Backbone as numpy.savetxt, mean C-alpha at the origin, in Angstrom:
# Nx Ny Nz CAx CAy CAz Cx Cy Cz
-10.55 -7.91 -16.97 -11.34 -6.81 -17.09 -10.50 -5.48 -17.01
-11.00 -4.54 -17.68 -10.21 -3.22 -17.81 -11.16 -1.94 -17.67
-10.57 -0.85 -17.30 -11.72 0.30 -17.21 -11.61 1.18 -18.63
-12.78 1.68 -18.97 -13.03 2.29 -20.25 -13.12 3.70 -19.83
-12.21 4.75 -19.87 -12.10 5.93 -19.55 -13.68 6.68 -19.80
-14.23 6.35 -20.84 -15.40 6.97 -21.38 -16.50 6.51 -20.41
-16.36 5.42 -19.84 -17.46 5.06 -18.83 -17.59 5.97 -17.67
-16.41 6.90 -17.45 -16.37 7.53 -16.14 -17.50 8.73 -16.18
-17.78 9.14 -17.71 -18.88 10.19 -17.81 -20.14 9.72 -16.84
-20.48 8.37 -16.57 -21.60 8.00 -16.06 -21.60 8.18 -14.57
-20.37 8.61 -14.00 -20.25 8.68 -12.47 -20.60 10.22 -12.30
-21.70 10.40 -11.45 -22.13 11.78 -11.15 -21.37 12.38 -9.85
-21.03 13.40 -10.01 -20.18 13.99 -8.66 -21.22 14.28 -7.64
-22.50 14.61 -7.93 -23.47 15.04 -7.00 -23.77 13.66 -6.35
-23.92 12.47 -6.92 -24.32 11.34 -6.49 -23.25 10.75 -5.08
-21.96 11.32 -5.34 -20.92 10.76 -4.32 -21.30 11.42 -3.01
-22.08 12.50 -2.97 -22.34 13.26 -1.55 -21.09 14.08 -1.18
-21.16 14.43 0.33 -19.99 14.93 0.80 -18.71 14.01 1.01
-17.69 14.29 0.48 -16.39 13.32 0.64 -15.48 14.05 1.33
-15.04 13.26 2.37 -13.69 13.68 3.03 -12.65 13.06 2.49
-11.47 13.80 2.22 -10.23 13.29 2.07 -9.41 13.31 3.16
-9.18 12.07 3.62 -8.34 11.82 4.84 -6.80 11.91 4.46
-6.25 12.84 5.12 -4.69 13.17 4.70 -3.90 13.55 5.93
-2.66 13.47 5.75 -1.68 13.64 6.90 -1.72 12.60 7.87
-2.34 12.57 8.84 -2.27 11.62 9.98 -0.95 11.61 10.81
-0.81 10.56 11.51 0.45 10.45 12.29 1.54 9.74 12.26
1.69 9.18 11.05 2.64 8.14 10.72 3.89 8.74 10.19
4.89 8.22 10.01 6.27 8.55 9.59 6.12 9.12 8.07
5.00 8.83 7.45 4.72 9.28 5.90 3.83 10.38 5.96
3.50 11.03 6.91 2.65 12.03 6.96 2.92 13.11 5.86
4.04 13.70 5.76 4.47 14.58 4.79 4.03 14.04 3.34
4.29 12.82 3.02 3.65 12.13 1.79 2.39 12.32 1.54
1.67 11.87 2.58 0.14 11.91 2.76 -0.36 13.21 2.53
0.13 14.25 3.07 -0.19 15.70 2.74 -0.36 15.96 1.34
0.93 15.57 0.50 0.90 15.87 -0.73 0.00 14.82 -1.67
-0.10 13.75 -1.23 -1.20 12.96 -1.91 -2.61 13.25 -1.77
-2.83 13.71 -0.40 -4.09 14.32 -0.17 -4.64 15.45 -0.90
-3.57 16.36 -1.00 -4.06 17.61 -1.51 -3.98 17.43 -3.04
-3.45 16.64 -3.54 -3.59 16.27 -5.03 -4.93 15.83 -5.40
-5.39 14.72 -4.62 -6.86 14.21 -4.68 -7.82 15.23 -4.42
-7.69 16.01 -3.46 -8.66 16.93 -3.01 -9.00 17.84 -4.16
-7.91 18.42 -4.70 -7.90 19.36 -6.01 -8.58 18.70 -7.21
-8.19 17.30 -7.26 -8.83 16.65 -8.60 -10.27 16.57 -8.27
-10.63 16.17 -7.23 -12.18 15.99 -6.93 -12.98 17.06 -7.09
-12.28 18.17 -6.52 -13.07 19.41 -6.53 -13.37 19.87 -7.83
-12.24 19.85 -8.66 -12.12 20.28 -10.27 -13.27 19.55 -10.95
-13.83 18.35 -10.37 -14.85 17.62 -11.20 -16.24 17.76 -10.52
-16.20 18.90 -9.65 -17.57 19.09 -9.11 -18.06 18.35 -7.76
-17.10 17.53 -7.34 -17.26 16.82 -6.28 -17.41 17.68 -4.98
-18.40 17.37 -4.03 -18.20 18.45 -2.67 -17.22 17.63 -1.77
-15.99 17.89 -2.05 -15.05 17.53 -1.16 -14.10 18.24 -0.33
-13.74 17.86 0.87 -12.96 18.75 1.96 -11.97 17.81 2.42
-10.77 18.52 2.94 -9.77 17.80 3.60 -10.22 17.49 4.97
-9.50 16.46 5.63 -9.58 15.90 6.79 -8.60 15.32 7.36
-7.95 15.92 8.43 -6.57 15.47 8.86 -6.81 14.51 10.28
-6.90 13.35 10.33 -7.12 12.90 11.68 -6.23 12.99 12.84
-5.10 13.59 12.54 -4.20 14.12 13.34 -4.54 15.14 14.23
-5.43 16.02 13.67 -5.87 17.38 14.02 -7.43 17.29 14.50
-8.26 16.17 14.20 -9.54 16.25 14.37 -10.10 14.91 14.90
-11.25 14.65 15.43 -11.60 13.44 15.87 -12.38 12.83 14.68
-12.35 11.45 14.45 -12.99 11.01 13.32 -14.64 11.02 13.31
-14.99 11.07 14.62 -16.52 11.28 15.04 -16.93 12.36 14.21
-16.16 13.47 14.00 -16.82 14.83 13.33 -17.14 14.23 11.90
-16.68 13.46 11.30 -17.04 12.96 10.15 -18.58 12.66 9.83
-19.02 12.09 10.91 -20.57 11.79 11.21 -21.34 12.89 11.26
-21.04 13.76 12.15 -21.51 15.00 12.43 -21.66 16.02 11.39
-20.63 15.92 10.40 -20.58 16.76 9.14 -21.67 15.88 8.11
-22.09 14.92 8.35 -22.73 14.37 7.14 -21.86 13.98 6.00
-20.75 13.42 6.24 -19.85 12.79 5.27 -20.47 11.51 4.74
-20.37 11.39 3.32 -21.09 10.28 2.73 -20.05 9.25 2.45
-18.70 9.60 2.13 -17.85 8.59 1.98 -16.51 9.48 2.19
-15.56 8.32 2.45 -14.07 8.86 2.70 -13.09 8.63 1.54
-12.43 9.41 1.18 -11.21 8.95 0.20 -10.02 8.75 1.13
-9.40 7.57 1.31 -8.23 7.67 2.10 -7.03 7.94 1.47
-6.29 8.89 1.81 -5.03 9.34 1.13 -4.08 9.23 2.19
-4.30 8.48 3.10 -3.24 8.33 4.29 -2.30 7.21 4.08
-1.07 7.30 4.63 -0.17 6.04 4.16 0.57 5.75 5.65
0.84 4.44 5.74 1.51 4.18 6.93 0.54 3.84 7.91
1.14 3.92 9.04 0.41 3.51 10.37 -0.97 4.36 10.58
-1.98 3.66 11.34 -3.11 4.65 11.54 -3.67 5.41 10.39
-3.52 4.40 9.15 -4.08 5.05 8.00 -4.28 3.89 6.84
-3.11 3.08 6.83 -3.19 2.08 5.73 -3.26 0.80 6.46
-3.39 0.74 7.92 -3.02 -0.55 8.48 -4.50 -1.17 9.05
-5.49 -0.64 8.60 -6.92 -1.27 8.96 -7.59 -0.49 10.17
-6.72 0.43 10.87 -7.03 1.19 12.03 -8.35 2.28 11.65
-7.99 2.87 10.80 -8.89 3.99 10.44 -10.07 3.29 9.62
-9.67 2.16 8.94 -10.74 1.42 8.27 -11.74 0.89 9.43
-11.21 0.31 10.18 -12.18 -0.13 11.27 -13.00 0.90 11.83
-12.33 2.10 12.03 -13.13 3.10 12.75 -14.41 3.55 11.94
-14.16 3.56 10.33 -15.18 3.90 9.45 -16.31 2.87 9.38
-15.84 1.78 9.56 -16.85 0.62 9.74 -17.70 1.04 10.81
-17.29 1.27 11.91 -18.15 1.63 12.99 -18.88 2.71 12.80
-18.30 3.75 12.06 -19.29 4.94 11.95 -20.16 4.73 10.87
-19.86 3.71 9.88 -20.88 3.39 9.00 -20.55 4.20 7.69
-19.44 4.79 7.51 -19.06 5.56 6.52 -18.21 4.89 5.27
-18.58 4.78 4.24 -17.96 3.90 3.26 -16.65 4.84 2.89
-15.63 3.90 2.39 -14.24 4.49 2.13 -13.58 3.54 1.15
-12.52 4.37 0.56 -11.99 3.78 -0.53 -10.77 2.80 -0.12
-10.67 1.80 -1.18 -9.33 0.93 -0.69 -9.88 -0.38 -0.20
-8.93 -1.16 0.57 -9.12 -2.29 1.06 -9.82 -2.28 2.25
-10.34 -3.26 2.78 -11.01 -3.33 3.94 -10.34 -3.58 5.25
-10.59 -3.76 6.48 -9.98 -3.91 7.52 -8.79 -4.92 7.62
-9.16 -6.17 7.37 -8.38 -7.30 7.43 -7.30 -7.25 6.32
-7.74 -6.99 5.18 -6.72 -6.56 3.82 -5.72 -5.64 4.21
-6.23 -4.58 4.63 -5.40 -3.53 5.10 -4.29 -3.77 6.16
-4.80 -4.50 7.18 -3.87 -4.71 8.37 -2.85 -5.86 7.73
-3.24 -6.83 6.99 -2.13 -7.63 6.76 -1.29 -7.36 5.44
-1.70 -6.40 4.71 -0.97 -6.04 3.55 0.24 -5.13 4.25
-0.30 -4.27 5.33 0.72 -3.43 6.00 1.82 -4.19 6.53
1.54 -5.50 6.97 2.68 -6.28 7.79 3.32 -7.29 6.66
4.50 -6.67 6.44 4.91 -7.54 5.34 5.56 -9.06 5.57
5.74 -9.02 6.74 5.67 -10.66 7.37 4.52 -11.37 7.11
3.58 -10.97 7.65 2.12 -11.73 7.28 1.92 -11.65 5.84
2.11 -10.80 5.11 1.99 -10.65 3.59 2.69 -12.03 3.07
4.16 -12.07 3.49 4.85 -13.13 2.99 4.26 -14.39 3.21
3.84 -14.51 4.56 3.18 -16.02 4.87 2.06 -16.16 4.00
1.23 -15.32 3.66 0.16 -15.78 2.81 0.56 -15.97 1.34
1.51 -15.27 0.87 1.89 -15.25 -0.45 2.68 -16.65 -0.65
3.37 -17.13 0.46 3.96 -18.44 0.38 3.11 -19.50 0.29
1.97 -19.47 1.16 0.93 -20.43 1.26 0.29 -20.54 -0.02
0.15 -19.46 -0.86 -0.64 -19.35 -2.09 0.52 -19.89 -3.23
1.77 -20.30 -2.98 2.73 -20.49 -3.96 3.20 -19.48 -4.80
3.13 -18.31 -4.21 3.41 -16.93 -5.04 4.89 -16.62 -4.58
5.84 -16.26 -5.63 7.26 -16.00 -5.21 7.58 -14.79 -4.55
8.29 -14.94 -3.51 8.82 -13.56 -2.68 10.11 -14.05 -2.15
10.92 -13.16 -1.96 12.16 -13.17 -1.44 12.50 -13.95 -0.14
13.32 -14.81 0.05 13.57 -15.36 1.34 13.80 -14.54 2.47
13.35 -14.75 3.63 13.37 -13.83 4.74 13.59 -14.38 6.16
14.05 -13.63 6.84 14.36 -14.00 8.53 13.57 -12.92 9.16
12.51 -13.28 10.14 11.68 -12.41 11.14 12.56 -12.24 12.45
12.93 -11.14 12.68 13.45 -11.06 14.09 12.43 -10.24 14.92
11.57 -11.12 15.88 10.46 -10.57 16.62 11.22 -9.73 17.82
10.50 -8.93 18.63 10.90 -8.44 19.84 11.59 -9.34 20.56
12.72 -9.03 21.21 13.45 -10.00 22.24 14.47 -10.98 21.55
14.39 -10.77 20.21 15.57 -11.45 19.34 16.30 -10.70 18.52
16.57 -9.46 19.03 17.45 -8.54 18.44 19.21 -8.40 18.93
19.21 -9.72 19.59 20.47 -9.97 20.12 21.58 -10.25 19.17
23.02 -9.86 19.62 24.08 -10.03 18.84 24.19 -11.42 17.95
23.87 -12.45 18.69 23.90 -13.89 18.14 22.84 -13.93 16.90
21.77 -13.78 17.36 20.57 -13.73 16.33 20.66 -12.90 15.11
21.11 -11.70 15.39 21.19 -10.54 14.19 22.55 -11.17 13.33
23.63 -11.42 14.00 24.70 -11.78 13.12 24.71 -12.99 12.48
23.53 -13.87 12.73 23.42 -15.28 12.10 22.39 -15.12 10.65
22.28 -13.88 10.65 21.19 -13.82 9.28 21.86 -13.81 8.09
23.05 -13.30 7.78 23.95 -13.30 6.65 24.01 -14.85 6.21
24.29 -15.62 7.43 24.52 -16.95 6.97 23.32 -17.63 6.33
22.23 -17.22 6.58 20.78 -17.80 6.19 20.38 -17.19 5.00
20.62 -15.96 4.63 19.97 -15.27 3.47 21.27 -15.00 2.44
22.60 -14.81 2.92 23.29 -14.52 1.89 23.62 -12.99 2.04
24.59 -12.41 1.15 24.88 -11.08 1.24 24.89 -10.60 -0.35
24.46 -9.38 -0.60 23.77 -8.29 0.27 22.63 -9.03 0.53
21.80 -8.32 1.66 20.55 -8.34 2.12 19.99 -7.14 2.71
18.61 -7.34 2.65 17.98 -5.98 2.87 17.41 -6.26 4.39
17.27 -5.13 5.33 16.75 -5.07 6.54 15.76 -3.93 6.55
14.65 -4.06 7.16 13.64 -3.21 7.01 12.51 -3.48 8.09
11.77 -2.25 8.65 10.79 -2.33 9.35 9.64 -2.88 8.72
8.78 -3.97 9.18 7.82 -4.52 8.26 6.46 -3.93 8.24
6.33 -2.66 9.06 5.07 -2.26 8.85 5.20 -0.77 8.55
6.23 -0.30 7.89 6.47 1.12 7.22 6.75 1.04 5.84
6.50 2.22 5.12 6.49 2.45 3.73 7.40 3.37 3.44
7.54 3.74 1.97 8.17 4.54 1.53 9.89 4.43 1.51
10.33 3.43 1.91 11.55 3.03 2.25 12.10 3.70 3.41
11.32 3.84 4.35 11.67 4.33 5.66 12.46 3.42 6.56
13.64 3.54 6.99 14.16 2.66 7.95 14.85 1.46 7.14
14.89 1.46 5.97 15.39 0.42 5.17 17.01 0.56 4.90
17.73 -0.52 5.08 19.03 -0.69 4.94 19.54 -1.78 3.96
20.41 -1.41 3.04 21.07 -2.54 2.41 22.35 -3.05 2.98
22.47 -4.03 3.50 23.73 -4.60 3.91 24.69 -5.16 3.11
25.79 -4.55 2.67 26.63 -5.07 1.81 27.68 -6.07 2.05
28.30 -5.97 3.19 28.94 -6.98 4.00 30.38 -6.98 3.31
30.73 -5.93 2.83 32.31 -5.90 2.35 33.22 -5.92 3.46
32.83 -5.32 4.62 33.68 -5.41 5.84 32.93 -5.08 6.86
33.23 -5.70 8.31 32.58 -5.58 9.41 31.09 -5.81 9.51
30.59 -6.89 8.97 29.12 -7.46 8.42 28.47 -7.40 9.80
29.03 -7.88 10.81 28.36 -7.63 12.19 27.87 -6.49 12.78
28.78 -5.48 12.60 28.47 -4.04 12.95 27.39 -3.48 11.90
27.48 -3.84 10.56 26.53 -3.30 9.66 25.17 -4.09 10.08
25.03 -5.20 10.27 23.81 -5.63 10.67 23.33 -5.00 12.01
24.13 -5.09 12.97 23.50 -4.40 14.36 23.01 -3.00 14.02
23.69 -2.19 13.22 23.28 -0.80 12.88 22.03 -0.85 12.01
21.83 -1.94 11.20 20.69 -1.87 10.35 19.57 -2.44 11.26
19.54 -3.08 11.99 18.45 -3.63 12.59 18.17 -2.50 13.73
18.93 -1.80 14.29 18.76 -1.01 15.34 17.94 0.25 14.75
18.33 0.51 13.33 17.54 1.45 12.63 16.14 1.11 12.37
15.96 -0.08 11.83 14.61 -0.75 11.55 13.70 -0.68 12.97
14.50 -1.17 13.88 13.75 -1.26 15.36 13.24 0.13 15.67
13.73 1.35 15.56 13.28 2.62 15.64 11.83 2.74 15.28
11.42 2.27 14.17 10.20 2.20 13.72 9.19 1.12 13.82
9.72 0.04 14.31 9.02 -1.26 14.31 9.43 -1.98 15.34
8.80 -2.65 16.23 9.30 -3.86 17.23 9.82 -5.00 16.60
9.20 -5.31 15.42 9.60 -6.29 14.49 10.58 -5.79 13.38
11.56 -6.69 13.11 12.51 -6.30 11.95 12.50 -7.70 11.05
12.34 -7.24 9.82 12.23 -8.12 8.66 13.81 -8.14 7.77
14.26 -9.06 7.90 15.73 -9.11 6.88 15.47 -10.06 5.75
15.63 -9.65 4.38 15.24 -10.19 3.38 16.21 -10.29 2.40
16.26 -11.52 1.64 17.09 -11.90 0.63 17.27 -10.63 -0.43
18.38 -10.24 -0.81 18.39 -9.08 -1.98 18.38 -9.79 -3.16
17.49 -9.30 -4.01 17.10 -9.79 -5.42 17.87 -8.83 -6.24
19.02 -9.15 -6.92 19.74 -8.29 -7.96 19.00 -8.25 -9.22
18.55 -7.06 -9.64 17.83 -7.13 -10.94 17.13 -5.69 -11.24
16.17 -5.97 -12.01 15.22 -4.67 -12.38 14.03 -4.62 -11.25
13.77 -3.38 -10.84 12.53 -2.97 -9.99 11.52 -2.65 -10.85
10.30 -3.27 -10.64 9.01 -2.87 -11.41 7.86 -2.82 -10.44
6.94 -2.07 -10.82 5.69 -2.02 -10.12 4.30 -2.18 -10.99
3.14 -2.76 -10.27 2.09 -2.84 -11.09 0.79 -2.45 -10.42
0.26 -1.53 -10.72 -1.15 -1.16 -10.11 -2.19 -2.26 -10.40
-3.12 -2.43 -9.44 -4.31 -3.26 -9.58 -5.39 -2.34 -9.38
-6.70 -2.59 -9.94 -7.78 -1.85 -9.59 -9.15 -3.04 -9.65
-10.12 -2.57 -8.87 -11.18 -3.64 -8.73 -11.02 -4.71 -7.42
-11.83 -5.60 -7.70 -11.93 -6.52 -6.46 -12.38 -7.96 -7.02
-11.82 -8.89 -6.23 -12.15 -10.37 -6.50 -11.71 -10.78 -8.04
-12.75 -11.35 -8.48 -12.72 -11.99 -9.91 -12.59 -10.77 -10.95
-12.92 -9.65 -10.36 -13.12 -8.54 -11.37 -11.78 -7.57 -11.37
-10.85 -8.08 -10.59 -9.55 -7.31 -10.34 -8.85 -7.32 -11.48
-8.35 -6.06 -11.94 -7.33 -6.20 -13.19 -6.05 -5.44 -13.06
-5.15 -5.76 -13.62 -3.82 -5.06 -13.63 -3.65 -3.91 -14.72
-3.00 -2.72 -14.21 -2.95 -1.66 -15.04 -1.44 -2.00 -15.61
-0.84 -1.28 -16.69 0.48 -1.56 -17.11 1.58 -1.49 -16.23
2.59 -2.22 -16.66 3.62 -2.31 -15.60 4.79 -1.02 -15.67
5.23 -0.75 -14.61 6.17 0.50 -14.63 7.65 -0.11 -14.39
8.64 0.20 -15.14 9.94 -0.07 -14.93 10.70 0.98 -14.21
11.32 0.66 -13.09 11.86 1.82 -12.36 13.38 1.85 -12.28
14.16 2.79 -12.66 15.49 2.85 -12.82 16.01 4.06 -11.84
16.71 3.67 -10.92 17.14 4.56 -9.99 18.56 4.76 -10.05
19.25 5.80 -9.68 20.83 5.77 -9.75 21.44 4.89 -8.81
22.14 3.92 -9.10 22.86 2.85 -8.30 21.91 2.18 -7.75
20.79 1.99 -8.15 19.47 1.06 -7.32 19.05 1.82 -6.14
19.36 3.32 -5.92 18.84 3.82 -4.82 17.47 4.51 -4.82
16.60 3.48 -4.89 15.11 4.11 -4.94 14.60 4.25 -3.51
15.19 5.26 -2.94 14.84 5.34 -1.45 13.90 6.67 -1.29
13.75 6.99 0.10 12.77 8.05 0.38 12.89 9.26 -0.46
14.11 9.68 -0.55 14.43 11.09 -1.26 14.26 11.02 -2.47
14.76 9.84 -3.24 14.56 9.91 -4.68 13.05 9.51 -5.09
12.36 8.86 -4.24 10.93 8.76 -4.45 10.12 9.94 -4.76
10.39 10.86 -3.74 9.42 11.92 -3.66 9.96 13.31 -3.72
11.40 13.42 -3.91 11.87 14.78 -3.82 13.08 15.04 -4.88
13.23 14.20 -5.80 14.25 14.32 -6.71 13.58 14.00 -8.09
14.23 14.23 -9.26 13.80 13.71 -10.43 14.78 12.89 -11.38
15.70 12.32 -10.18 16.94 11.47 -10.86 16.34 10.05 -11.29
15.22 9.65 -10.76 14.85 8.07 -11.13 13.96 8.22 -12.44
14.17 7.43 -13.12 13.69 7.17 -14.54 12.69 5.88 -14.61
11.33 6.44 -14.87 10.09 5.36 -15.10 9.75 5.43 -16.51
9.88 3.95 -16.76 9.14 3.70 -17.95 7.90 2.95 -17.93
7.20 3.54 -18.77 5.62 3.10 -18.91 4.96 3.54 -20.02
4.82 2.69 -21.22 5.06 1.34 -21.21 6.49 0.69 -20.71
6.56 -0.36 -19.98 7.75 -0.69 -19.36 8.85 -1.16 -20.42
8.57 -1.65 -21.63 9.53 -2.08 -22.56 9.98 -3.43 -22.33
9.36 -4.07 -21.37 9.78 -5.51 -20.98 9.07 -6.26 -22.50
9.68 -7.65 -22.51 9.02 -8.42 -23.34 7.53 -8.72 -22.95
6.83 -8.87 -23.97 5.24 -8.99 -23.40 5.10 -10.24 -22.56
5.66 -11.20 -22.72 5.54 -12.43 -21.77 5.80 -11.99 -20.45
6.83 -11.28 -20.19 7.33 -10.76 -18.88 6.20 -9.79 -18.24
5.72 -8.84 -18.97 4.70 -7.93 -18.59 3.53 -8.63 -18.49
3.03 -9.64 -19.13 1.98 -10.19 -18.55 2.14 -11.20 -17.36
3.25 -11.69 -17.07 3.34 -12.52 -15.97 3.42 -11.60 -14.72
4.06 -10.46 -14.71 4.15 -9.52 -13.74 2.83 -9.19 -13.42
1.99 -8.88 -14.46 0.56 -8.38 -14.04 -0.26 -9.43 -13.64
0.04 -10.82 -13.84 -0.61 -11.83 -13.33 -0.24 -12.12 -11.93
0.85 -11.93 -11.48 1.43 -12.08 -10.05 0.74 -10.72 -9.23
0.61 -9.68 -9.93 0.32 -8.58 -9.27 -1.40 -8.81 -8.79
-2.17 -9.09 -9.65 -3.46 -9.58 -9.47 -3.59 -10.73 -8.44
-2.82 -11.90 -8.72 -3.01 -13.21 -7.79 -2.62 -12.56 -6.27
-1.54 -11.63 -6.18 -0.94 -11.34 -4.82 -2.08 -10.43 -4.22
-2.74 -9.71 -4.95 -3.79 -8.60 -4.43 -5.07 -9.51 -4.05
-5.45 -10.44 -4.91 -6.58 -11.29 -4.40 -6.42 -12.16 -3.44
-4.93 -12.68 -3.20 -4.61 -13.54 -2.11 -4.87 -12.83 -0.66
-4.44 -11.56 -0.69 -4.66 -10.80 0.62 -6.04 -10.14 0.72
-6.90 -10.40 -0.26 -8.54 -10.05 -0.20 -8.42 -8.23 -0.30
-7.37 -7.87 -1.20 -7.61 -6.40 -1.64 -8.73 -6.06 -2.24
-9.07 -4.84 -2.07 -10.31 -4.32 -3.24 -9.89 -2.66 -3.40
-10.53 -2.29 -4.41 -10.50 -0.82 -4.78 -9.34 -0.78 -5.63
-8.00 -0.72 -4.97 -6.95 -0.31 -5.77 -5.91 -0.55 -4.89
-4.71 -1.02 -5.65 -3.54 -1.17 -4.72 -2.34 -1.30 -5.79
-1.15 -1.46 -5.05 0.07 -1.43 -6.03 0.99 -2.50 -5.69
1.23 -3.48 -6.43 2.35 -4.61 -5.98 3.81 -4.18 -6.60
4.89 -4.28 -5.71 6.17 -4.08 -6.15 6.89 -5.20 -6.09
7.73 -5.43 -7.26 8.35 -6.58 -7.58 9.70 -6.26 -8.09
10.49 -7.15 -7.94 11.92 -7.50 -8.53 11.98 -8.42 -9.46
12.72 -8.13 -10.69 12.93 -9.44 -11.69 14.31 -9.58 -11.56
14.69 -10.80 -11.35 15.88 -11.31 -10.79 16.84 -11.39 -12.22
17.96 -10.85 -12.30 18.63 -10.35 -13.44 19.29 -11.97 -13.90
19.49 -12.60 -13.13 20.04 -14.08 -13.57 19.25 -14.90 -14.24
17.93 -14.99 -14.08 16.97 -15.99 -14.78 15.63 -15.14 -15.07
15.52 -13.79 -14.90 14.35 -12.92 -15.14 13.11 -13.52 -14.42
13.29 -14.16 -13.46 12.43 -14.52 -12.60 11.91 -13.34 -11.74
10.45 -13.08 -11.58 9.98 -12.12 -10.81 9.61 -12.32 -9.48
9.84 -11.55 -8.41 9.53 -11.94 -6.90 8.81 -10.64 -6.41
7.74 -10.98 -5.73 6.97 -9.95 -4.98 7.67 -9.32 -3.86
7.66 -8.16 -3.70 8.13 -7.48 -2.45 6.94 -7.05 -1.40
6.07 -6.44 -1.80 5.06 -5.83 -0.86 3.78 -5.49 -1.75
2.74 -5.17 -0.96 1.45 -4.89 -1.67 1.15 -3.36 -0.88
0.71 -2.54 -1.63 0.52 -1.03 -1.20 -0.96 -0.97 -1.22
-1.81 -0.81 -0.13 -3.21 -0.72 -0.07 -3.71 0.81 -0.27
-2.83 1.60 0.06 -3.11 3.20 -0.28 -1.80 3.75 -0.83
-1.72 3.69 -2.09 -0.73 3.83 -2.85 -0.46 5.56 -2.85
0.58 5.98 -3.02 0.94 7.43 -3.16 0.06 8.09 -4.32
-0.34 9.26 -4.21 -0.81 10.01 -5.25 -0.31 11.44 -5.60
0.96 11.39 -5.42 1.83 12.87 -5.61 2.14 12.92 -7.07
2.73 13.93 -7.18 3.20 14.21 -8.82 4.18 13.24 -9.15
5.00 12.57 -8.17 5.90 11.25 -8.74 5.30 10.14 -8.42
4.11 10.02 -8.08 3.49 8.66 -7.96 3.31 7.72 -9.04
3.11 6.45 -8.82 3.29 5.42 -9.96 1.69 4.96 -10.50
0.94 5.06 -9.49 -0.53 4.64 -10.12 -1.12 5.47 -10.94
-1.01 6.77 -10.77 -1.47 7.82 -11.73 -0.69 7.78 -13.36
0.64 7.30 -12.94 1.57 7.38 -14.11 1.14 6.00 -15.19
0.82 5.07 -14.28 0.32 3.81 -15.12 -1.11 3.87 -15.66
-2.01 4.64 -15.07 -3.23 4.70 -15.49 -3.33 5.70 -16.62
-2.43 6.78 -16.90 -2.29 7.57 -17.86 -1.95 6.75 -19.09
-1.22 5.63 -19.05 -0.74 4.67 -20.11 -2.16 4.15 -20.79
-3.17 3.94 -20.27 -4.49 3.54 -20.57 -5.55 4.64 -20.99
-4.98 6.02 -20.83 -5.81 6.91 -21.22 -6.65 7.38 -20.04
-6.37 7.21 -18.79 -7.27 7.54 -17.53 -6.31 8.45 -16.83
-6.84 9.76 -16.72 -6.08 10.99 -16.23 -6.17 10.96 -14.70
-5.27 11.77 -14.12 -5.22 11.67 -12.63 -6.80 12.15 -12.20
-7.41 13.29 -12.63 -8.61 13.35 -12.09 -9.54 12.31 -12.28
-9.70 11.74 -13.48 -10.54 10.58 -13.49 -10.12 9.35 -12.73
-8.90 9.06 -12.45 -8.56 8.17 -11.60 -9.03 8.25 -10.06
-8.78 9.42 -9.65 -9.38 9.83 -8.13 -10.82 9.71 -8.32
-11.65 10.12 -9.21 -13.05 10.00 -9.43 -13.44 8.65 -9.26
-12.80 7.56 -10.19 -13.08 6.23 -10.09 -12.99 5.79 -8.81
-11.88 5.85 -8.24 -11.53 5.20 -6.88 -12.55 5.82 -5.75
-12.97 6.89 -5.97 -13.79 7.50 -4.95 -15.19 6.83 -5.17
-15.76 6.48 -6.32 -16.84 5.96 -6.62 -17.01 4.73 -6.22
-15.84 4.08 -5.92 -15.93 2.55 -5.38 -15.93 2.43 -3.88
-15.90 3.56 -3.14 -16.05 3.56 -1.98 -16.94 2.57 -1.21
-16.68 1.74 -0.27 -17.87 1.07 0.55 -17.27 0.49 1.72
-18.13 -0.32 2.34 -17.72 -0.92 3.78 -17.51 -2.19 3.53
-16.79 -2.93 4.47 -16.65 -4.27 4.35 -17.96 -4.94 4.26
-19.08 -4.69 4.97 -20.48 -5.31 5.06 -21.42 -4.14 5.35
-22.75 -4.27 4.97 -23.40 -3.33 5.32 -23.94 -3.35 6.84
-24.12 -2.23 7.39 -24.38 -2.28 8.85 -25.36 -3.41 9.18
-25.10 -4.19 10.21 -26.14 -5.21 10.47 -27.46 -4.78 11.17
-28.47 -5.58 11.01 -29.54 -4.88 11.66 -29.60 -5.42 13.06
-30.09 -4.48 14.14 -30.20 -4.72 15.50 -31.09 -5.95 15.94
-30.63 -6.88 16.57 -31.43 -7.97 16.78 -32.15 -7.74 18.28
-33.28 -7.95 18.36 -34.08 -7.71 19.62 -34.09 -8.92 20.54
-33.57 -8.59 21.81 -33.33 -9.60 22.83 -34.82 -10.23 23.22
-35.19 -11.59 23.17 -36.43 -12.09 23.56 -36.69 -11.84 25.07
-38.00 -11.69 25.23 -38.31 -11.21 26.67 -38.00 -12.30 27.70
-37.75 -13.44 26.99 -37.44 -14.54 28.03 -35.94 -14.91 28.31
-35.18 -13.93 27.76 -33.72 -13.76 28.05 -33.31 -12.69 28.89
-32.69 -13.09 30.19 -32.36 -12.14 31.04 -30.91 -11.60 30.89
-30.99 -10.01 30.80 -29.69 -9.64 30.37 -29.12 -9.43 31.92
-27.88 -9.82 32.07 -27.31 -9.48 33.32 -26.75 -7.95 33.38
-26.79 -7.69 34.57 -26.51 -5.99 34.98 -24.96 -6.03 34.93
-24.60 -4.99 34.45 -23.04 -4.64 34.23 -22.67 -4.00 35.64
């Protein structure tokens, strides 16, 4: 399945009601969220949508209900925005929201849990070692290179935008490099994920829709200077080259799209998302790195770039995502307690 941009003409801005664009928040990715949310807000307003900004770091979510908000566009990234917490609050408030539901958001935010599900589904992902709290001692940390080889990646499993990520090269004093890398990751997360380094090309593939109707957008090939696709280069420089169309062989493009959709469905994602992958240079085999359930929507962001390749502009993309806002399940009817049942006093 794919989207026909012309069909977006059937989406009425007035039918969407009052829309709150959730942006900012309290995570380490707050600055990026403010940029994403500002772009989304301007796009929706330009199409006539009654949209307004809402920063959960500055206001109580309960105010959404008092203001008569009909739906929320979640442009939050990281903790308390992409991890199921805001989604759960909106479920309780009964306000439909964009993107994945509570469980899929929580699982996809945790790269260790994501890997467990992908491995159970037979999907390729780099080998890893999980260092839970209490296992960051010298012996455990220094044993990781022997299990995964070098170089390797150390990262906090519940952060995004390459925050807290270290590539351990191992040319000298590997033990010290590992300790420093784990210490950095632990500043952001109690758990630490150590991951096999896949040498090759980095690609990303957005996915729209849900379940059997989920479909992949065109693949983007990412070329960063010396492979440094880090926080600074992702958002604040123009040194990274993006290729869309990717220029990959057709069979490789199709396989990456297949894996992106399969990984998205395995996690129970809906609405939209973006799978990040590496293509190993030695055999051209793709490996799944992570699933983003609230991808960036800045001027450097990749989902809008991919959408443009099929004729779907930024404003139209925002409108499409907003129109698909929903709850995990409709509010349940209140069941009356039979008169014969005694309710104990609290």
